[in-house]
Every structure is written in C-alpha cells, then in structure tokens.
C-alpha beads as a LAMMPS data file, in Angstrom:
LAMMPS data file: protein, C-alpha beads

235 atoms
234 bonds

1 atom types
1 bond types

-500.0 500.0 xlo xhi
-500.0 500.0 ylo yhi
-500.0 500.0 zlo zhi

Masses

1 110.0

Atoms # bond

1 1 1 -0.014 0.148 0.135
2 1 1 1.479 3.641 -1.151
3 1 1 0.726 5.906 1.082
4 1 1 1.209 9.991 0.266
5 1 1 0.988 12.280 2.955
6 1 1 0.393 16.135 2.122
7 1 1 1.110 18.637 4.939
8 1 1 -1.952 20.542 5.719
9 1 1 -1.086 23.901 6.377
10 1 1 -3.797 25.942 8.623
11 1 1 -3.800 29.696 8.443
12 1 1 -5.572 31.096 11.327
13 1 1 -7.399 34.180 11.554
14 1 1 -4.310 36.043 13.166
15 1 1 -1.983 34.983 10.262
16 1 1 -4.653 36.001 7.934
17 1 1 -5.294 39.545 9.527
18 1 1 -1.422 39.921 9.146
19 1 1 -1.142 38.626 5.767
20 1 1 -3.806 41.115 4.695
21 1 1 -2.655 44.022 6.637
22 1 1 0.959 43.796 5.093
23 1 1 -0.335 43.505 1.680
24 1 1 -2.572 46.675 2.210
25 1 1 0.370 48.691 3.862
26 1 1 2.403 47.534 0.561
27 1 1 0.069 48.822 -1.816
28 1 1 -0.875 51.922 0.557
29 1 1 2.879 53.000 0.486
30 1 1 3.167 52.873 -3.177
31 1 1 0.235 55.134 -3.667
32 1 1 1.107 57.289 -0.675
33 1 1 4.697 57.779 -2.237
34 1 1 3.424 58.842 -5.799
35 1 1 0.295 60.846 -4.609
36 1 1 1.387 62.550 -1.356
37 1 1 5.455 62.609 -1.728
38 1 1 5.355 63.895 -4.994
39 1 1 4.150 67.075 -3.597
40 1 1 6.811 67.023 -0.673
41 1 1 9.924 66.081 -2.452
42 1 1 11.363 68.203 -4.334
43 1 1 14.639 67.668 -7.139
44 1 1 17.026 70.253 -8.557
45 1 1 19.767 70.496 -10.901
46 1 1 18.832 66.593 -11.844
47 1 1 18.705 65.659 -8.257
48 1 1 17.119 62.191 -7.583
49 1 1 15.724 60.500 -4.605
50 1 1 15.101 56.783 -4.255
51 1 1 12.880 55.334 -1.663
52 1 1 13.226 52.028 -0.476
53 1 1 10.712 49.741 0.839
54 1 1 8.681 50.504 4.233
55 1 1 10.207 54.020 4.679
56 1 1 7.884 55.958 6.591
57 1 1 7.190 59.722 6.039
58 1 1 5.118 62.660 8.014
59 1 1 5.794 65.679 6.197
60 1 1 3.197 68.320 7.646
61 1 1 2.258 72.058 6.720
62 1 1 5.240 73.431 4.293
63 1 1 7.516 70.598 5.195
64 1 1 9.938 69.533 2.073
65 1 1 12.936 67.596 1.141
66 1 1 14.983 69.003 -1.690
67 1 1 17.496 67.363 -3.418
68 1 1 19.866 69.351 -5.152
69 1 1 21.991 67.445 -7.703
70 1 1 23.373 63.747 -6.918
71 1 1 21.203 61.065 -5.374
72 1 1 19.312 60.737 -2.156
73 1 1 18.849 57.286 -1.272
74 1 1 16.538 56.687 1.606
75 1 1 16.481 53.230 3.460
76 1 1 19.080 51.891 1.350
77 1 1 20.348 48.237 1.344
78 1 1 17.041 46.945 2.545
79 1 1 17.436 43.166 3.455
80 1 1 20.836 42.743 3.418
81 1 1 23.450 43.218 5.788
82 1 1 21.728 41.700 8.771
83 1 1 18.916 44.220 8.170
84 1 1 14.903 42.804 8.370
85 1 1 12.956 44.458 5.603
86 1 1 9.607 43.498 7.692
87 1 1 10.773 45.407 10.744
88 1 1 13.753 47.761 9.720
89 1 1 12.590 51.260 8.286
90 1 1 13.558 54.634 8.205
91 1 1 11.240 57.271 9.853
92 1 1 11.352 60.939 8.574
93 1 1 8.948 63.514 10.562
94 1 1 9.111 66.841 9.557
95 1 1 6.230 69.922 10.694
96 1 1 6.967 72.920 8.952
97 1 1 10.614 71.908 8.417
98 1 1 12.785 71.241 5.759
99 1 1 15.738 68.673 4.635
100 1 1 18.385 69.968 2.237
101 1 1 20.542 67.479 0.389
102 1 1 23.363 68.628 -1.863
103 1 1 24.752 65.599 -3.926
104 1 1 24.999 62.037 -2.914
105 1 1 23.565 61.204 0.443
106 1 1 22.856 57.787 1.756
107 1 1 20.345 57.124 4.649
108 1 1 20.386 53.576 5.819
109 1 1 17.419 51.388 7.406
110 1 1 16.181 52.367 10.958
111 1 1 17.508 56.005 10.792
112 1 1 15.099 58.208 12.686
113 1 1 15.051 62.301 11.490
114 1 1 12.724 64.729 13.560
115 1 1 12.638 68.469 12.648
116 1 1 9.921 70.810 13.991
117 1 1 9.530 74.577 14.455
118 1 1 10.551 75.684 11.067
119 1 1 14.038 74.359 11.161
120 1 1 16.329 73.110 8.798
121 1 1 18.594 70.054 8.162
122 1 1 21.580 70.115 5.841
123 1 1 23.583 67.114 4.512
124 1 1 26.053 67.523 1.809
125 1 1 27.847 65.203 -0.649
126 1 1 29.369 62.070 0.005
127 1 1 27.813 61.653 3.494
128 1 1 26.772 58.167 4.698
129 1 1 24.441 57.882 8.018
130 1 1 24.057 54.453 9.171
131 1 1 21.360 52.401 10.914
132 1 1 19.741 53.310 14.103
133 1 1 21.075 57.156 13.851
134 1 1 18.438 59.594 14.996
135 1 1 18.776 63.374 14.225
136 1 1 16.529 65.803 16.250
137 1 1 16.112 69.204 15.174
138 1 1 14.528 72.077 16.389
139 1 1 16.621 74.939 14.625
140 1 1 19.334 73.645 12.515
141 1 1 21.704 70.884 11.966
142 1 1 24.284 70.641 9.128
143 1 1 26.403 67.894 8.107
144 1 1 29.332 68.691 5.690
145 1 1 30.710 66.864 3.039
146 1 1 32.027 62.728 3.239
147 1 1 30.891 62.326 6.590
148 1 1 30.656 58.732 7.928
149 1 1 28.010 58.663 10.943
150 1 1 28.220 54.884 12.336
151 1 1 25.409 53.198 13.928
152 1 1 23.275 54.774 16.915
153 1 1 24.556 57.731 16.859
154 1 1 22.548 60.756 18.195
155 1 1 22.687 64.182 16.958
156 1 1 20.509 66.948 18.980
157 1 1 20.279 70.545 18.567
158 1 1 18.083 70.934 21.761
159 1 1 17.490 69.434 25.204
160 1 1 14.218 67.906 23.814
161 1 1 12.462 69.017 27.248
162 1 1 12.104 72.384 29.066
163 1 1 14.401 72.840 32.218
164 1 1 15.236 75.542 34.592
165 1 1 18.159 75.214 36.797
166 1 1 17.820 78.780 38.425
167 1 1 13.779 78.832 39.409
168 1 1 13.295 80.793 36.660
169 1 1 10.993 80.118 33.829
170 1 1 11.159 76.676 32.409
171 1 1 12.742 76.763 29.038
172 1 1 13.871 74.576 26.015
173 1 1 17.526 75.241 25.054
174 1 1 17.980 75.200 21.322
175 1 1 21.581 75.602 19.622
176 1 1 22.582 74.600 16.062
177 1 1 25.011 71.854 15.471
178 1 1 27.407 72.151 12.499
179 1 1 29.447 69.281 11.291
180 1 1 32.507 69.755 9.177
181 1 1 33.630 67.783 6.384
182 1 1 35.208 64.376 6.179
183 1 1 34.072 63.761 9.880
184 1 1 33.925 59.927 11.329
185 1 1 31.610 59.879 14.349
186 1 1 31.721 56.253 15.946
187 1 1 28.978 54.066 16.894
188 1 1 26.525 55.500 19.628
189 1 1 28.022 58.825 20.202
190 1 1 25.877 61.638 21.043
191 1 1 26.335 65.117 19.519
192 1 1 24.543 67.760 21.629
193 1 1 23.450 71.547 20.859
194 1 1 25.613 74.048 20.213
195 1 1 28.525 71.950 19.087
196 1 1 30.771 72.827 15.963
197 1 1 32.763 70.067 14.894
198 1 1 35.677 70.900 12.496
199 1 1 36.860 68.957 9.672
200 1 1 38.637 65.953 9.873
201 1 1 37.643 65.036 12.872
202 1 1 36.976 61.533 14.408
203 1 1 34.884 60.914 17.458
204 1 1 35.237 57.821 19.366
205 1 1 32.373 55.375 19.613
206 1 1 30.107 55.888 22.958
207 1 1 31.463 59.639 23.105
208 1 1 29.338 62.353 24.568
209 1 1 30.228 65.637 22.426
210 1 1 29.484 68.775 24.440
211 1 1 31.728 71.316 23.304
212 1 1 33.373 72.574 20.043
213 1 1 36.036 70.163 18.496
214 1 1 38.787 71.638 16.571
215 1 1 40.051 70.345 12.999
216 1 1 41.635 66.906 12.683
217 1 1 41.501 65.949 16.375
218 1 1 40.409 62.696 17.783
219 1 1 37.998 62.935 20.896
220 1 1 36.711 60.415 23.265
221 1 1 34.624 60.076 26.454
222 1 1 31.854 61.340 28.287
223 1 1 32.284 64.504 28.145
224 1 1 34.331 64.073 25.121
225 1 1 37.777 65.249 25.488
226 1 1 40.755 65.648 22.908
227 1 1 42.816 62.339 22.806
228 1 1 45.017 63.251 19.841
229 1 1 45.556 66.103 17.655
230 1 1 46.696 65.837 13.718
231 1 1 44.699 62.716 12.955
232 1 1 44.098 61.689 9.559
233 1 1 41.805 59.035 8.461
234 1 1 39.791 57.348 5.388
235 1 1 36.854 55.234 5.245

Bonds

1 1 1 2
2 1 2 3
3 1 3 4
4 1 4 5
5 1 5 6
6 1 6 7
7 1 7 8
8 1 8 9
9 1 9 10
10 1 10 11
11 1 11 12
12 1 12 13
13 1 13 14
14 1 14 15
15 1 15 16
16 1 16 17
17 1 17 18
18 1 18 19
19 1 19 20
20 1 20 21
21 1 21 22
22 1 22 23
23 1 23 24
24 1 24 25
25 1 25 26
26 1 26 27
27 1 27 28
28 1 28 29
29 1 29 30
30 1 30 31
31 1 31 32
32 1 32 33
33 1 33 34
34 1 34 35
35 1 35 36
36 1 36 37
37 1 37 38
38 1 38 39
39 1 39 40
40 1 40 41
41 1 41 42
42 1 42 43
43 1 43 44
44 1 44 45
45 1 45 46
46 1 46 47
47 1 47 48
48 1 48 49
49 1 49 50
50 1 50 51
51 1 51 52
52 1 52 53
53 1 53 54
54 1 54 55
55 1 55 56
56 1 56 57
57 1 57 58
58 1 58 59
59 1 59 60
60 1 60 61
61 1 61 62
62 1 62 63
63 1 63 64
64 1 64 65
65 1 65 66
66 1 66 67
67 1 67 68
68 1 68 69
69 1 69 70
70 1 70 71
71 1 71 72
72 1 72 73
73 1 73 74
74 1 74 75
75 1 75 76
76 1 76 77
77 1 77 78
78 1 78 79
79 1 79 80
80 1 80 81
81 1 81 82
82 1 82 83
83 1 83 84
84 1 84 85
85 1 85 86
86 1 86 87
87 1 87 88
88 1 88 89
89 1 89 90
90 1 90 91
91 1 91 92
92 1 92 93
93 1 93 94
94 1 94 95
95 1 95 96
96 1 96 97
97 1 97 98
98 1 98 99
99 1 99 100
100 1 100 101
101 1 101 102
102 1 102 103
103 1 103 104
104 1 104 105
105 1 105 106
106 1 106 107
107 1 107 108
108 1 108 109
109 1 109 110
110 1 110 111
111 1 111 112
112 1 112 113
113 1 113 114
114 1 114 115
115 1 115 116
116 1 116 117
117 1 117 118
118 1 118 119
119 1 119 120
120 1 120 121
121 1 121 122
122 1 122 123
123 1 123 124
124 1 124 125
125 1 125 126
126 1 126 127
127 1 127 128
128 1 128 129
129 1 129 130
130 1 130 131
131 1 131 132
132 1 132 133
133 1 133 134
134 1 134 135
135 1 135 136
136 1 136 137
137 1 137 138
138 1 138 139
139 1 139 140
140 1 140 141
141 1 141 142
142 1 142 143
143 1 143 144
144 1 144 145
145 1 145 146
146 1 146 147
147 1 147 148
148 1 148 149
149 1 149 150
150 1 150 151
151 1 151 152
152 1 152 153
153 1 153 154
154 1 154 155
155 1 155 156
156 1 156 157
157 1 157 158
158 1 158 159
159 1 159 160
160 1 160 161
161 1 161 162
162 1 162 163
163 1 163 164
164 1 164 165
165 1 165 166
166 1 166 167
167 1 167 168
168 1 168 169
169 1 169 170
170 1 170 171
171 1 171 172
172 1 172 173
173 1 173 174
174 1 174 175
175 1 175 176
176 1 176 177
177 1 177 178
178 1 178 179
179 1 179 180
180 1 180 181
181 1 181 182
182 1 182 183
183 1 183 184
184 1 184 185
185 1 185 186
186 1 186 187
187 1 187 188
188 1 188 189
189 1 189 190
190 1 190 191
191 1 191 192
192 1 192 193
193 1 193 194
194 1 194 195
195 1 195 196
196 1 196 197
197 1 197 198
198 1 198 199
199 1 199 200
200 1 200 201
201 1 201 202
202 1 202 203
203 1 203 204
204 1 204 205
205 1 205 206
206 1 206 207
207 1 207 208
208 1 208 209
209 1 209 210
210 1 210 211
211 1 211 212
212 1 212 213
213 1 213 214
214 1 214 215
215 1 215 216
216 1 216 217
217 1 217 218
218 1 218 219
219 1 219 220
220 1 220 221
221 1 221 222
222 1 222 223
223 1 223 224
224 1 224 225
225 1 225 226
226 1 226 227
227 1 227 228
228 1 228 229
229 1 229 230
230 1 230 231
231 1 231 232
232 1 232 233
233 1 233 234
234 1 234 235
C-alpha cells in the first residue's frame, strides 16, 4: 500500500489578518509615495531621490525634502547586511521644516529624523548616515561633505524638554549643530546642542560631545576630550 502524505497548512485568523495588513500597507505605501510625497519632495539640478520599501514619512504643513544634484537614497540596502525588511525602516517626521540634500547622500534603514518649528537639516555630498542613527532638530543641523556617521549615533540641537536650573521660567534650550567635512562619528556617540565639529575630526564610539571640536582631532569619553591631534583617516 502506497501512502502519500500531504502537509496540511492551517491559516489562523491572526496569520490571515497579518498577511492582509502587510499587503494593504505595501499597496498603500506605493500610492502614498506617488500622490503625497511627489508634492513634498523636490529635485533640483537633476537631483534624484530613491526611496526603498517601508520608509515612513510624515511631512506636515510646509515641510519639504529638497535634493539638489546627485542622488538621495533613503532606506538603502534593504534586506541585506543583517537588516530585516519587515521590521527595519526609516522614519522621517518633518513639521513645517525642511531637509536640504546636496549631492549623493545615503540614509540606511532604521534612521530616525525629526525636525520641528521651522527648522532645517542640511546634509552634503558623499555623506553616509548609518542604521539606528537619530537626528532631532528644532533649529538647524548641518552635516558636511564625506561624513561617515556610524550606527546608533544621536545628534540633537535641543534639550528635547524644558528645564530650569535657577528657579526661573522653564525653557527648552536650542542651539544649532554644525559638523564639518570628512568627519567620522563612531558608534553610539552623542552630539549635543550648540556644538561645532571641525573638518577631519574622529569621534570615538560612545562619546558625548558637549563642546566644539577643532579640525583633525580625535576626541572620546563622556564628556568628550581631546585624545590626539593632527589626526588623519579615510574610509
């Protein structure tokens, strides 16, 4: 007697709901990108914008992403290098704010960008922003050319919450952040408000940068201090 056994696959209501939701979101994202984002993303001087799957945008009021020359890739390398294309996605939230891109810029999965209160973020040619980096802006954050920002970096030009240290009125301190050209920011480093980082700087992993950093300097620690000067590096 020949017996052929076929595997019986039972699909529960939870699995069916998840499948339906996933398919709906995929279709919705494509329609959303074409109809909504086409009004919010502007290209100049032959600039191009490539948006990879499951990148989430909320661009309210007069918010814009402006790509000026070169190619902006958002959510690049999906499904490779250990990223999970289902869970790992970029989230960009702009409220009456703008992102200006000059040249080729690559933003990896899991990056979070939040800009509010008529603020602006400027990112220049040749810069890579790696996974799990967070940029929070309320005034101005500028990142120079050929910068390599490693995984888990946080860049903030504000305190996020209001604070008073002298008993006076609670205030949210906001001061612009400027990062020069050819800067390497190591994994899980934090760059706080009011900091200017010079050209050719290397910031060690896990550092907390609270003060300006001179050109071609290696800094590290919490708070970050000068470790070496006349530093040179290349990717």
